[in-house]
N, C-alpha and C positions, 0 to 999 in steps of 0.2 A: 139576343143582346145581353141578357143576363147570365147566360152560359157562358159567353166569350169573356164577360167580366169576371166571372168566378174563375174561369181556368187562367187567365191573366193574373189574378190575384194569388191563385195557389202556386203558380210558377215563381212569381215574386218573392213568396214566402220561402218556397224551397231553396232558391239561390241565396237568401239571406241566412239560412240555417246550416248551410254547408261550409261556412267558413269556420276554421279551427283557431281557437285562443292559443297563446303561448302558454306551455305547461311543462311543468317538471314533476316527476312522480317521486313523491317521499312518502307517499301513504296519505298525504293531505292534499286537499285541493287548494291551489294556491295560483292566483291569477297575477301575473308580473304586468302592471299597468305601465306603459312608457313614461309617464310624468312621476311614477312612485321614485322612492329612494334607491340606494344601491341594490341591485339585484342580488349581488352576494349575501348581503346583511339580511335581505327578506327570505333568502333560501336557508342561510344558517339559522335565523330566528326560527323557522318552521321545523327544521330539523331538530333543534333543541327542544322546543315545545313537545313535540311527538315523543322524543326520547325520554323527557322528563315524565310525561304522562304515562307512558308504558313502564317506567322504572319504579316510581313511588307507589306506594302501598295504597289500596282505596282508603278514602276519607282521610287522609294525611294532611290536607290543606289545599291551599290554592296558590300557584306559582305562575306569575306572569314573567314573559321573557320579552326583552327588548334588546336589540342589537344595534349598534351604531359604530361604523367602522371596524367591525369584527371585534368589538369591545361588549361584552354580554352583561346585561344588568338584569339581575333577577329580583323580583318584588312579589308582595303578597304575604300571606300567613300561613304557616305550617305547624304542626302539632308538636314537634321536638327538636332539639339540637341534631338528633341523628338524622332525621328527615332533611333539615336545612344542609348539612354536610352531603347527603346523598345526591340532593339536587344540584349542589355545587359540582361535585365529582362527574355526575352525569353530564353537565354542560361542559366541563373542561375536557371530557373524553370524547366528545362528538368529533367525528372525523369523517368527512363526507368527500366524495370525488366530483368535479365539476369539470366536464371535458378532460377527464384524467388528471387535473391538477387538485391537490389537496385543499380543502376549505375547512379551516379550523379557527376557533376563536383565539384571539391574541390574550384576553383575560377575561376572568368572570367576577363580577362584583355583585356581593350578596347583603350589601349594607341596609337594603330596604326590604330584606326576607326577613319577617318577624317570626318570633316563636311565641304561639298562644294556644288558646283551645279552641 
C-alpha cells in the first residue's frame, strides 16, 4: 500500500512540474503574471534595467527603473552627472522587438535620479 501511495505521489508531482510558465528571454528571468500591469511595460522595464546595468561603470550608483504606459522613470543615486546622462541615454536608446513590432519608451524622466556620493 505504501509503495502504491509513493508511486501515485511521484506521478502527481511530476505532472505538476511539467507545466511551463510564460517567459520572454531578455537575459533576465521575468514572469508575466496574468493580473499584473501592462505586459509591454514590464518587458520594457526589464530590458531597460538590464541595459543600464550592462552599460554603467561598476560602483557608479543605483538606478531603479519604473515604466508606466511606456513612460520611463529613473530614480536612485549615481556618482556623477555623466553617469546620470549615460543612464538616461541608455534608457532612451533601448529598442526591442516584440513579435516583430518595435517596443520603445515614449519618454524618460530622471528628476528622481540624484547625484551624490
